[in-house]
Structure formats: structure tokens, C-alpha cells
C-alpha positions in Angstrom: 11.8 -13.3 3.4 14.0 -15.8 1.6 15.4 -12.9 -0.6 16.4 -11.0 2.5 18.5 -14.1 3.6 20.2 -14.0 0.2 20.8 -10.2 0.5 21.9 -10.2 4.2 25.7 -10.6 3.6 25.6 -7.7 1.1 23.7 -5.2 3.2 26.4 -4.2 5.7 25.1 -1.5 8.0 21.7 -1.4 6.3 20.9 -5.0 7.3 18.6 -4.2 10.2 16.7 -1.3 8.4 16.3 -3.5 5.3 15.1 -6.4 7.4 12.5 -4.2 9.1 11.4 -2.9 5.7 11.0 -6.5 4.4 8.8 -7.3 7.4 6.6 -4.2 6.6 6.3 -5.2 2.9 5.5 -8.8 3.7 2.9 -7.7 6.2 1.3 -5.5 3.5 1.1 -8.5 1.1 -0.2 -10.8 3.9 -3.0 -8.4 4.8 -3.9 -7.8 1.2 -4.1 -11.6 0.7 -6.1 -12.1 3.9 -8.6 -9.5 2.8 -9.7 -11.5 -0.2 -13.3 -12.7 0.2 -14.0 -10.7 3.4 -16.8 -8.3 3.9 -16.3 -4.5 4.0 -14.6 -4.0 0.7 -15.8 -4.8 -2.8 -14.2 -7.8 -4.5 -12.7 -5.6 -7.2 -11.0 -3.3 -4.6 -9.7 -6.4 -2.8 -8.0 -7.6 -6.0 -6.7 -4.1 -6.6 -5.1 -4.2 -3.2 -3.5 -7.7 -3.7 -2.2 -6.8 -7.2 -0.9 -3.5 -6.0 0.9 -5.0 -3.1 2.5 -7.7 -5.3 3.6 -5.3 -7.9 5.0 -2.9 -5.2 6.9 -5.8 -3.6 8.3 -7.0 -7.0 9.5 -3.4 -7.7 11.3 -3.4 -4.3 12.8 -6.8 -5.0 14.2 -5.7 -8.3 15.5 -2.5 -6.6 17.3 -4.6 -3.9 18.9 -6.7 -6.6 20.0 -3.5 -8.5 21.4 -1.8 -5.3 22.9 -4.7 -3.4 23.7 -7.6 -5.9 24.4 -6.5 -9.4 23.6 -3.2 -11.2 21.5 -4.0 -14.3 21.4 -1.6 -17.3 17.9 -0.2 -17.8 16.6 -1.7 -14.6 15.2 1.6 -13.5 12.4 1.4 -16.1 10.8 -1.8 -15.0 11.4 -0.9 -11.3 9.5 2.4 -11.7 6.8 0.9 -13.9 6.1 -1.8 -11.3 6.3 0.7 -8.5 3.7 3.1 -10.1 1.5 0.2 -11.1 1.6 -1.1 -7.5 0.8 2.4 -6.2 -2.1 2.6 -8.6 -3.5 -0.7 -7.5 -3.2 0.3 -3.8 -4.9 3.6 -4.5 -7.7 2.0 -6.5 -8.4 -0.4 -3.7 -9.0 2.6 -1.4 -11.2 4.6 -3.8 -14.8 3.8 -4.1 -17.0 5.9 -6.5 -19.2 8.2 -4.5 -22.7 9.3 -5.6 -23.9 12.8 -5.0 -26.4 11.5 -2.5 -23.8 9.9 -0.4 -21.6 13.1 -0.5 -24.6 15.2 0.6 -24.6 13.7 4.1 -21.1 14.9 4.9 -20.8 18.2 6.8 -18.1 20.8 6.6 -15.5 20.3 9.3 -16.5 23.4 11.2 -20.1 22.2 11.5 -18.9 18.8 12.7 -16.8 20.4 15.4 -19.5 22.6 16.8 -21.0 21.3 20.0 -24.4 19.6 19.6 -27.4 21.8 20.8 -28.6 20.9 24.3 -32.3 20.5 25.0 -33.9 23.8 25.7 -31.3 25.8 23.7 -32.9 28.1 21.0 
């Protein structure tokens, strides 16, 4: 949030959309941090989510400096590297290895949409 205060005078007509985006990114980092140690997601995936959100936010911070403060030669490489590393962390936090046994209990979509048989139906 402090960085957005620094950027505010340079944003012009993009000030409000950028501020809204900063709120979304900060919310993502807050929720990833709040998830640490909670039930429902393995510890490894929790850390992937936190690392991914921090890398993603760092990429966006560098991008903001590049676009609104001072263009930096070669900045696109670390920006994209951090972006893709952040996306990978977020994706890995949502992926849990499935076993064949756990996949077997899923039904095709058409079977799931059929009405359940009523008592007495043959």
C-alpha cells in the first residue's frame, strides 16, 4: 500500500484502477498468509500459495516502477521470471496429487446431472 502512495502522483487517469488492483493484490497476499497453519490444505501447498503471492506481487511492483517511475533496461526479464514463478507457486498450491482410487469415485457430468431414481422406479 505504501508503494501506491509513492506512485499516486505518477498514475494520472489510472490512479483509481491501479489502487483497486493494489487492494486485490494485497488481499491475495493477506489471505495466503492467513492460510498458514490452518486445516484444509497441506502445509506444503500453504507455503506454495504464500511464496506464489509474494513473487507475483514483487513482479507487479517492478512492473509499476518500470511503467510509472523509470524505465529500466532489461527489467522485463526479472518481471516475467517473478510473474511465472508466482503463477507456478499459486498453481502448485491448488494442485494435490490424486490417486486412482480417489479419481474412481467421480462420475461423468451427464451421470451427475441425471435425476436420482425414486423409490419404486425400476
